[in-house]
N, C-alpha and C positions, 0 to 999 in steps of 0.2 A: 236557271235564274233564281228560282225559289231557294235552292241550296245556297247560293251566294248571299242572299238576304239574311239567312239564318246563321250560317256557319262560317262566313268569311271573317277576315280580320276587322271588318267594320260592320259586322252583322248584328242581328238581334241579341244573340247570346252574349257577345262582348259588350253590347250596350247595357244589358241587364247587370252584368258584373260591374261595369263602371258606375252605374246608377247606385248600386249597393255600396260600393266603395265611397262614392261621393256623399251618400247619407251618413256613413260612418265618420267621414272627415268633418262633416257639418256638426255631428253630435260631439265630436272631440273638441272642435272650436268652441261650441257652446259651453262645454264643461270647463275648458281652460279660461274662458271669459269669466265664468262664475268664480273660479279659483282666484283669478286676478283681482276681482272685486272684493273677495273676502280678505285677501292679503292686503289690499289697499286700506280696507277698513281696520285691519289689525295694526297697520303702520300708523294710521291716524290716532288710534287709541293709545298706542305706545308713545307717540309724540306729545299727546295732550294730557295723559293721565300718568303722573309719576308712580302712583300705586300699582298700576298695571305693569309698568316697566320693572318696578321692584319685584313684583310677583314672578315675572318672566325670568329675571336674573336669578331669583331665589330657586325657582323650579328647574330651569335648564342648566345653569352653571353650578348649582350646588352651594351657593353662598348661604351663609347662616347669619342670623341676626345676633346682636351682642348677647341677648338673653337666651340663646338656644345652644344646644349641644348636638354635635353630629356623631352618630354611632355608625361605624362601618362594619357591617357584618359580612363574613365570608359566605360565598355562594355555596360552597361545598364543605361540609363539616369534616369530611375525610381528610382534607388537606391540613387541618389544624393538628398540631402536635398535642397528643394527650387528650384529644376530644373524647368525651364520654367516659374518661377514666377518673376515678376519685382522687 
């Protein structure tokens, strides 16, 4: 009988594993709720602050202002023809 309480499909060891998994899932839910709250805060900021929206577009989409210049540099100078040659 003791063997069944510890090692069966509904025994203590399975209970411990399920308790650990339950705690992991609760931690993940907490993390996801915090992430959702942060995203909601960012959405409100973007809706109410045109400067924040402009900064996001500028940073993420690569838009430049009228008084700016965009320089596109190659990642690998070996691919440039004549790189390093006078």
